[in-house]
C-alpha positions as CSV (number, residue, x, y, z in Angstrom):
1,M,9.2,20.3,18.4
2,S,10.1,22.0,21.5
3,E,12.7,24.4,19.9
4,K,10.8,27.5,17.7
5,L,12.3,27.8,14.3
6,D,12.8,31.2,12.8
7,K,12.5,32.1,8.7
8,I,15.8,32.2,8.7
9,D,16.5,28.5,10.0
10,V,13.9,27.6,7.4
11,K,16.1,29.4,4.6
12,I,19.3,27.4,6.3
13,L,17.4,24.0,6.0
14,N,16.2,24.2,2.5
15,L,19.5,25.4,1.2
16,L,21.2,22.7,2.5
17,Q,18.9,20.3,1.2
18,S,19.2,21.4,-1.8
19,N,23.2,21.5,-1.6
20,S,24.6,20.1,1.7
21,K,28.3,20.9,-0.1
22,I,27.7,24.7,0.1
23,T,30.5,26.7,1.9
24,N,29.5,28.6,5.3
25,L,30.4,31.5,3.8
26,E,28.2,31.1,0.3
27,L,25.4,30.0,3.2
28,S,25.9,33.5,5.0
29,K,25.7,35.4,2.0
30,K,22.3,33.6,0.7
31,I,20.2,33.9,4.5
32,G,22.1,37.4,5.0
33,L,24.0,37.0,7.9
34,S,27.9,36.9,8.8
35,P,29.5,33.3,8.6
36,A,29.9,32.8,12.0
37,P,26.8,33.6,13.5
38,T,25.2,31.3,10.4
39,L,27.4,28.3,11.5
40,E,26.0,28.8,14.9
41,R,22.6,28.1,13.4
42,V,23.9,25.5,11.3
43,K,25.5,23.7,14.5
44,K,22.5,24.4,16.6
45,L,20.0,22.8,13.8
46,E,22.4,19.8,14.0
47,Q,22.9,19.7,18.0
48,L,18.5,19.4,17.8
49,G,18.6,16.5,15.6
50,I,16.9,18.7,12.9
51,I,19.8,18.4,10.7
52,E,20.2,14.5,10.7
53,S,23.2,13.4,8.4
54,Y,24.6,15.1,4.8
55,H,24.4,12.4,2.2
56,A,25.4,12.4,-1.3
57,K,23.0,11.4,-4.0
58,V,24.6,8.7,-6.4
59,N,22.5,8.2,-10.0
60,A,21.6,4.4,-9.5
61,H,21.4,3.4,-13.3
62,K,25.3,4.9,-13.3
63,V,26.1,2.2,-10.8
64,D,23.8,-0.4,-12.1
65,L,21.3,-0.1,-9.9
66,T,18.6,-0.7,-12.8
67,I,15.9,-3.1,-10.7
68,N,13.8,-0.6,-8.5
69,T,10.5,-2.1,-6.7
70,F,8.4,-2.2,-3.9
71,V,7.2,-5.0,-2.1
72,L,4.1,-5.5,0.4
73,I,4.7,-7.7,3.1
74,N,1.4,-8.9,5.0
75,V,3.1,-10.2,8.4
76,A,2.7,-13.5,10.1
77,W,0.8,-12.0,12.9
78,N,0.8,-15.7,14.8
79,K,4.2,-15.5,15.1
80,P,6.1,-14.2,18.6
81,K,6.8,-10.8,18.2
82,A,6.7,-10.7,14.8
83,L,6.6,-6.9,13.5
84,E,10.1,-6.4,15.5
85,S,11.8,-9.6,14.3
86,L,10.9,-8.8,11.1
87,I,12.2,-5.0,10.9
88,E,15.4,-6.8,12.4
89,K,15.6,-9.0,9.2
90,L,14.7,-6.6,7.0
91,N,17.6,-4.3,8.0
92,G,20.3,-6.8,7.4
93,I,19.3,-6.9,3.8
94,P,21.3,-4.2,1.8
95,E,19.0,-4.3,-1.0
96,V,16.1,-2.6,1.1
97,I,16.9,0.8,1.1
98,E,13.8,1.2,2.7
99,S,10.9,-0.1,4.6
100,Y,7.6,1.4,5.9
101,V,4.8,0.3,8.3
102,I,1.6,0.8,6.6
103,T,-1.7,0.6,6.9
104,G,-4.5,-1.1,3.9
105,D,-3.8,-4.4,2.1
106,A,-0.7,-4.9,3.3
107,D,1.7,-4.1,6.7
108,V,4.7,-3.5,5.6
109,M,6.3,-1.7,2.5
110,L,9.4,-1.9,1.0
111,K,11.4,-0.2,-1.8
112,I,14.3,-2.3,-3.2
113,V,17.1,-1.6,-5.7
114,C,19.3,-4.7,-7.4
115,K,21.8,-4.9,-9.8
116,N,19.3,-7.1,-12.4
117,I,16.2,-9.1,-12.0
118,T,18.1,-11.9,-11.5
119,R,19.6,-10.6,-8.5
120,Y,16.1,-9.4,-7.6
121,E,14.7,-13.1,-7.9
122,H,17.4,-14.4,-5.6
123,L,16.4,-11.9,-3.0
124,L,12.2,-12.7,-3.4
125,F,12.9,-16.3,-3.7
126,H,16.1,-17.0,-1.3
127,K,15.6,-14.4,1.3
128,L,12.4,-12.6,1.6
129,S,10.2,-15.6,1.3
130,Q,11.7,-17.3,3.7
131,I,11.0,-14.9,6.5
132,E,9.0,-16.6,8.6
133,E,7.3,-13.5,9.8
134,V,6.5,-12.9,6.1
135,E,3.1,-14.6,5.3
136,R,2.3,-12.9,1.7
137,L,4.5,-10.8,-0.8
138,K,3.6,-8.8,-3.6
139,T,6.2,-7.3,-5.8
140,L,5.3,-3.9,-7.6
141,M,8.0,-3.9,-10.1
142,C,8.9,0.6,-11.0
143,L,8.9,0.9,-14.6
144,S,10.3,5.3,-14.4
145,T,10.3,7.4,-12.1
146,V,8.7,10.8,-12.2
147,K,9.7,12.7,-9.4
148,A,12.0,11.2,-7.0
149,S,13.0,14.1,-4.0
150,N,14.9,13.8,-0.8
151,T,13.6,17.6,0.1
152,L,11.4,18.2,2.6
153,P,8.6,20.9,1.7
154,I,9.1,23.2,4.9
155,E,7.9,26.1,5.3
156,L,7.9,28.4,8.1
157,E,3.8,28.9,8.6
158,D,4.3,25.0,9.1
159,L,6.1,25.1,12.0
160,H,4.1,27.3,14.2
């Protein structure tokens, strides 16, 4: 990162991570600056790409998305451009809400949310297993969530 963050920037980032709907006036009071320089700092963090976007956190169960799984994929590396092609296909599946290239016993890990087990079964057998770059799939069914946070643990000493 070319731009050095100071402790006010870190405070701004942590406050916005916990409540992105906070008004500029409230934010300025909490960080100890007047509203104009507070807004300038937030805009700078956005322009630098440190703040990428703002989102509403939706309760999956309240919108009937009750099945949460992790899927491990072994890539069929003998296919041309296997990983790139697989990623492109996975990006077209809305139930795949996160995907990671990983090390270990698998090559890719997906986080999937579905309405019910019937929908998951359809996704598994009619979409994921039909992707030619997929050599093997392994499902890890989530029974309950112990911790789920979208807040990064940003601290000033981490930035120097």
